[in-house]
N, C-alpha and C positions, 0 to 999 in steps of 0.2 A: 647418561643417567636416565633411568626409566621415568617417564612423565605420565602419571596416572591420569591427569586431566586430558592430556593429548590422546591417550589411548581411548578414553571414554568418548571423546568427540569423534574419533575415527570409527568407533564401534557403531554409532548411529548414523554418521554422515555417509559412510561408504554404501551401506544398503540403500539409503534413500537417494543416492545418485542414480541407481539403476532400477529401483522399484518404487514408484510413487506411492505414498501411503493412501492416496485417494484416487478416484477415477472420474472421468467426465460422466460416466453412467451414474455414479453416486451423486454428482452435482445435480444432474437432472432429476434424480429421485428426491433430493432435498426440496427442490423447487416444486415438484409435483405434490409432495406431501403437504407443503405449506398452502398450495392453491386449493387442495382438497379441504383444508381446514379454514378456508375463507380468508387467507392472508392477503394483504395488499402489498405490492412491491414498489419501492422507490429508489431513485438515484439520490445521492446526498443532496444534490442541487435542488431537486424537487421537494425533498423532505423538509428542507429549511423553511419553505414557505407554506407547507401543507398544514391544514387545520386538522389535527389528530384528535379524534374523540377518545374518551376513556375506554370504550369497548372495542376499539379497532385494534386488530392484530396486524402487525406490519413487519416487513423485512427490508432493510437497506442492503443492496448488493454492492460491494466494493471490491475491486481488484487492484492490488499494488503490483505493477509489472517490474519486479526487481530483476528478472532474467527472462529471456525468451519472449520477445514482443509478438512473435507469431502465435504464441500460446493464447494471447488475448483474443484472437479471432476464433479460436476453438471454444473459448468460454462463450463468446458472442453467438456462436452457432446454436449452442444449447439454449441460450436466452431467447433467441429468435424463435426457436421451436416452441417455447413455452409462453411467448408473448410478453416477456419482461425486459426491463432495461437495467443497466448497471453503471457505476462510476469506475472509470479506469484512470490510474495515475502512473505516469511514465517517468523514469529516471533519465538523466542525460545519457547514461550508458545503454538504455533500451529505447531511446527516442527513435521512433520509426514513423515518419510523416505519412507514408502510404497506409500503414495499419491504423494510425490515429484518425486519418481522414475518413476511412471506411467506418470506423466506430462512430465517429461524430455524425456522419450522414445517416447512420443506422439508428439514430436517436439516443445513443448512449452519451453520458457525460465523459469528457476527457480532460484531465488536468495534469499538473506538474508535481512529480514526486521528488522534492528537492532535498539537497544534502550539502549545501554550501558551507554551513558552519562546521560540520564534522570533517568535511574535506579540507577546510582551511586548517583546522587543528592538526590533522595528520600531516599535511604538507609542511607546516611550520613547526612540527614537533612540540605542540602546546598541549600540556596535560593537566593544567590547573584552570579551574573555572574563573578565578580572578583574572588570569592572563587572557583567556579567550574573550572575556567581556570587554577588554580594552580594544579589541579589533572588530567589534560589531559593525561600526560604520563602514569599514572597508569590506566586510563580508556582505553586507546588505547591498553595496554597490555591485559586487560580483553577482549576487543573486539577480539584481535588476538587469545587468548586462546579459547574463546567461538566458534569462527568460525572454528578453527582447530578441536575441538571436534565434532562439528556438522557435518562438512564435512565428517568425517569418517563414518557417519551413512548412507550416500547415495552413489550410485554407479556412480557418475559423479562429475566433477569438477565445483564448484561454482565460478563464476567470476563477479557477479554483486550484488549490494546492494542498498537498498532504506531506508532512514531514516524513522523511525516510529514517527508520531506526538504524542505529549503528553501534558497533562494539565499543566505540569511544565514549558512549554515554556514561557507562559505569564509572569510568575514571574522571571524566570532566564534570559529571553531575549536572549536565545541561545538554539539551538537545536542539535539533534543527528548528523546531517550532518556535523557539525564542525569536527567530528572525522576523516572523510575521506578527509579532506583538506590536510592531511599529505600524500604526495606521497610515502614516505618511508613505511608507513603502508600499502598502497595499494600494493606496490611491494612485500612486505614480505608475504602478505596474498593471493595474486593472484587476488585481486579485480581490474578488468579492468576499471570499471566505476561505478559511483554513479548516481542514477536516477534523482537527483537534481543538477547535474553538470550544471553550467550556459550555456556552449556552447550547450549542449543537449537540455535544456529547451528553449533556444533562437531559436533552429532549428525548433521545433514544435510549439512554441508560445502558442497556446490555450490549456488550461488544464481544463478539465471538470471532476467533481467528483460527485458521488452519495451522497445523504444526507438523513437523516430520514424525514418523513413527519412532517410538511406540505411543507417543502422547496423542497425536492426530488432531486434537482440537484443544483450545484453551479459552475460557475456563471450563466450558462444557461443550457438548456437541450440539449442532443446530437441531438435530432430531429430538434431543431432550427438550429444548425450548419449544419446539413445535408441538410436542406432545402435551406440554403444559400451557399451550397457546400464549406464550410469552413473546413479546416483540423484541427485535434485536437488529443490530448491524452485523452483517456477515462479511468478514474480510478474508479474501483468499489470494493465493499467489500461484502462478503457473507451475512452478517446479514441484509443488506437492500434489498436482493433479495429472500431469502429463510428463513422463520421464524424458529428459533431454540430457543425458549424461555429460556430453561434451560441454554444452553451454553452462551447466551447473558446476562442473569441475573447474572451468575457467573462472567463473565467479568466485568460487571458494578459494582458488589459488590466489586470485587478486586480493581478496580480503586477508589472506594469510601473509602475503607480502607486505601489505599495508601495516599489519600488526607488527611485523618484524622491524620495518623501517621506522615506525612511529616510536 
């Protein structure tokens, strides 16, 4: 039976596998345009404690490394050229100690892009919010164990985390960031802040993210905000800036299998 939704997903996913909607040249142009307008650049970690004046224009650079950890180094090359730093968050599936150590020692922030809640829900075929909430204590223990094991593979202390988005959210009506609402968990794992903490999000307000073609950005392009001298956080992902068809296809196939098995 013809599945219209499946066809629509394939229609945009397949071209984006082979032709990235953005380029590293464009990334450099965005940074250059902001610097010409007098923007100040921050990592999330530095922004938290910064004293921001009402007249200051700023950009927070954040990368979620959902696929292709080597792509993080290519982002960092552009940032080195322009003298700016960024926040990088790695999943367990993209955890690459060598890359992460290079970024950290290059002055960038490196944190954990966690997904224990959504992973647990899929593994145990849980699709109701009420049910997943019963398992939070167990999921938090898993988070702590995972972070402890991962931290031993790098030569610096991780202190930040960012919840990974997942297709399960729409059904569960709850996301990974719920895990770090627990202050005790933060204290025991050394996590100082979560990227979606409300006070932090309220402080920078505008959140711009890259997207696959034809949308490209949501809710607006960084160029539009720079023209209006608006401040914002700019979230980007390697797969939309540097094509790596094999890695992206494997990631998409893994997600498709998870959906089927869930």
